[in-house]
N, C-alpha and C positions, 0 to 999 in steps of 0.2 A: 562372379558378379561383384561389382563394386558395392560396398556398404551393405551387403546382404549375407547373413550367416545361414548355413544350411538349416539350423534349427528354426529360423524365421519362417521357412516355407511351410512348416506344419502348423503354424499359428493361424487363427481365423483371418487375420489380415494377409498373411502370406499366401493362403489358399486362394485369395481373390485374384492374384496375379497383378503384375505391375500396372498394366494398362487399365485395369478396373478403376483405379484412382488417378493415375497420372496420364493416361492416354498415350500418345506417341506411337512408335512403331515397335511392336512386340517381336518382330522377326529380325530386327537389326542386330548387327554384330559389333557395332561401335557406338560410343556415346553420341557422336554427331548424327549418326543415322537414326538412333533411337529417339533423340530429343527433337522431333520435327513436328511441323503442323500445329496440332492442338495440344501439344505437350504441356502439362500442368506441373510445375515444380513443387508447389506447396498447396495441395488440395484442401487442407483444413483451413486455409484462409477464407474458403467459401464453404463453411460447414453445411449450409442449407442445401448445397448442391451435392457435396461429396461425402458427408458424414450422416446426413439425416436418414438415409435409407435403412441404416442399421441402428442408429443412435438417436431416434427421433425425439424422445423425451428430453434427453440431455441437450441436444442441439436447440430445441425450442426454448428451453430455459436459458441457455447461454446467450441467446439473442439480446436478453435484457441485462446481461452481466456487465458490471463496470470494468471487468477485465477485458471484455470485448469492445464495448462501445466507448469507453474512456470518457463517459459523461462527466466524471468528476473534474477532469482537466478542462473539457470543452465548456461546461457551464460556468466555471470560474472565470474563464477568459471573457465569455459573453457578459457576465455580470459586471466585470471591471470596465469593459468597453461601453456597456449600456445599450447594446442592441443585438439582435439575432444575426449571427454571422453565417447562417446556412446558405444564404444567397450570395455570399462574397467568395467567389471562386479562388481568388488569390489567397485569402486568409485560410480558407479550408484546405487548400492545397499545401500551404506551408505547415499547417497543423498536422496533416496526414504525413507529411515528409519527416517532420521532427518528432512531435509528440506521439504520432501514430506508431513510431517504432516500438513503443512499449505495449502495443496491442498484443494480447496473448491468444494465439490460435490454439486449437486442440493439439496440433503437432509440436508446438513450441513448449508444451508442458509434458507431453507423453511420448515424444519420439526424439526430440532434439533440444539443445539449449536454445534460448530465445535469440531471435535475430539481432536484438539490441546489444547482445554480448557476443556477436559474431557466429552464433549458431554452432553446428557440429552435433552429430548423432550421439545419443547416450550409450547405446549398445547396438551398433549396427543399425538395422531398420526396425528392430524389435520394439513394439509398443510397451511402455511401462504403465501399469495400472495406477501407480502412485508416482507423481513427480518426485524427483530427488530434491533434497533440501538445498544443496550447494550448487547443483548444476541447473536447477530450475527456479525454485522459490527465491533464494537469496542471490541468484545471478542477477535478478532484477531489483530485489529489495535488500541489497547487501550493505550499502554504505551506511544506512541507519539501522534498519531492523536486524539485518544479519550480524553486523558488528556488535550490536547490543546483546542479541540473543546468545552469541557464542563467546561473549566476554572479551572481544577484541579491542575495545576502547581502553586506553591506558588507565590503569588504576581501578577499573570496573570489573566486577565479577560477572560470570555468565548467568543468564536467567535461571532461576531455580527449576524451571520446567525443562531445561535442556539436559536431557539424559541421553548420551550417545547410544545409538542403535536401539533405543527404546521409545523415546518421545520425539516426534518430528512435527513439522508444521501442521500436517494433516491431523494431528491429535486434537488440535483446537479448531483448525480451519478445514472442515471436511469437504467432500465433493459438492454437497448441496450449496454451501456458501460460496464455493469457488466458481461453480458452473452458472450460478444465477445470482441476481440481486433483487431486493424488494422492488416491486413495481413503482416506478417514478423516482427511485433513489438517484440522487446526483452526487453523492459522495458516500464513502463506505460507512460512516457513522449513522446514516439513515437506513442502512441495510439491517433488517431485523433478523436475518439469518446469520449475521456475524456473531461469533461467540462473545460472551462477557464473563468476567471472573466469577460472577455469582452463579453461573450455570453449573459450576463444579463445587463451589465453596459456600453454598448457602448454609450449610451446617455450622459455619464459623461466625454467623451473624452476631451471636451473643457470647462469643468466646472470651471477650475481655471488655473492660470499661471503655476503651477507645472505640471499639466496634459499636458498642451500645450508644455512644455519643454521636459518632460520625457516619455510621452506616444506616441510611434511612431509605424507606421504600419510595419516598418522594423527595428527592433532593440529597443533601449530605455531600460526602466527598466520594470521588471516584477512588477505586482501590490504589491506582497508581500514585495518588497524592502522597500516600504514606509508604508505599512499597516499591516505588521505582528508585533507581539510582540516577545520577546525572546522565544526560543523553545529548546527542549531537544536534546542533542547530546550524542553519545557514542563512545568509542574507540574500543579496540580489543574485539572480541568474539571468542569463541572456541567450536568446535564440541565435541561430546562425553559427553555432559552433563555439561561441565565446564561453559558455558555461558559467559556473558560479564565480562571482567576483569576490575575491578574498577567501580566506580559509574557513572551514567549518570550525565550530567551537563547542565545547561542552558547557552545559548549563542545566539548571533545574528551576522551572518557574511554574507557579500555580496561579490560576485566575478564575474569574466567573466563567461558567460554561458558555461559550459563544454560539453553540448550536444545540441548545437544550431541546430534546425531543422526548416523547413518551418512553422511548426505548433507551435513550441516553439522558436521563433526567437529573443527573447530578448537578448540584449547585456549583461546586468547585472542582476543577479538573487540572491536570497537567497540560501545559501548552508549550508548543515548539515553534520557534521562529522559522518561517518558510522562505525559500529563495525566490522572492518576488520584488520587483521595483517598478517605478513608473515607466522606465524605459526598457523593460525586459524584452519587448517585442519590436525593438527598433529595426531589426533586420527584416521584419515583415512589412515595414513601412508604417508602423504604428509608433509615433514619436512619444505619445503620452497615453495614459489610460484615464479617460475622463472620470470614470467612477471608481478610481483606485481605492478610495476609502470605504466602499460599500462592503468590503470583506476584510476581516482582521488579518494582520500579518503574523500574529501569534495565534496559531491554530490549535484546537483540541488535539491532544496527542495521547497515544497509549504505548509508551515505551515498552519494548520487549526485554526488559532487564530486571525483572521482579526478584526481590529478595524478601525474606521474612523480616530480617533485621537490616534496617537502613539508618541513615543519619537522623531520621525522624522517629522510627519505632524503637530504637535503642535509647532508652531514657536513663541508662546507667549514670549514677552520680547526680541526677536531677530529681526534682520533686514531681515534675509533670512534663507533658509534651509542650507546654507553653514555652519553655526555654528553648526547645528544639525547633519549633515551627511558628507559633503565633507571634514570636518576637524575633523573626529571622528575616533574611534577605530572599527567601523563597518566593515571596509575593511579587507578582508582576505589578509594578507601580508606574506612574507617569514618568518617573525618572529613568525607567528602563527603555523608554520609547524614543526613536528618532523623531525629529520634528515632523517629518512628512507622514508619519504613521500614527500620530496621536489621535486623529479623528477616527481612524479605522479601529482602534483598540480601546478607546477611552471608556466605553461602556462595560469593559470586562476587567479592568484593572482593579486591584484590591488596595485597601489601606490597612495598616497594621491592626491586627486583632479583629479584622472584619469577619473571619470565619470561626 
């Protein structure tokens, strides 16, 4: 049998038989004869139908997951357009065709590589309890998160949490946070199931004078402000296959928190320039985004390249971190902004010595 190992047949999914999930003709001798009528190539694209019978709790949770519904992308487009796009069949169709490729079904994490990176089984048809880092997680999140975490950006070190064969993505991002999102969350930083550094490092809160000064229960600095290295940024991106205009670039910027919530209540955070422009959706017939400036183009970021000693924490040869940070170019200022994005970011920029 194609893509089926004998060992798979003794697993819970293998015992179900092919047609239990895929339908088709179980008695066929050829692929053409088997894949007929109501054959379903990717059952887990409809988890309510094909997965719920055995995995009801996970399936129900997953319905609200940002991995499934892509509300983060969807709501950002709506906000910049200034209206509800759900009734616009053309835009929704284009969204599903392009942005929707990043939708993560159960199978794209536990059986195969994601469709957005051309698919392919991980180990025959065998279901993996945990997705693999490089074939699943960073197959989608590779250009930024993956490159940062594995130390693939030139001159940057791997994240201190990257310990091959010991610590993986699921060490911090467990099944609960991947399968579901906080009700009503429209981007990942609203999701209270998402891990924070403090979840593991609370004992370090009073470890040194810098923590005592900047680590606050209400406000202060995010951990990345001091412990991240430079990370990748991008500018405009275009639909219709055009992709990112210009090359990505390494930078490190801190700003006022643009999305301060009870869960992410830091005053100052690292920010990353995102690939958006007024004409990003030109191929969809959207020549301009009327509410372009309603969302910042320098967004809250949590770079996955943490080090204990960074250009800010290593104060060797200086009297204090003032010389490393407070009087530096790390601050996002008006001078860092393109003219068309000033209004979108002006409330979050810093002036020297502000923090």
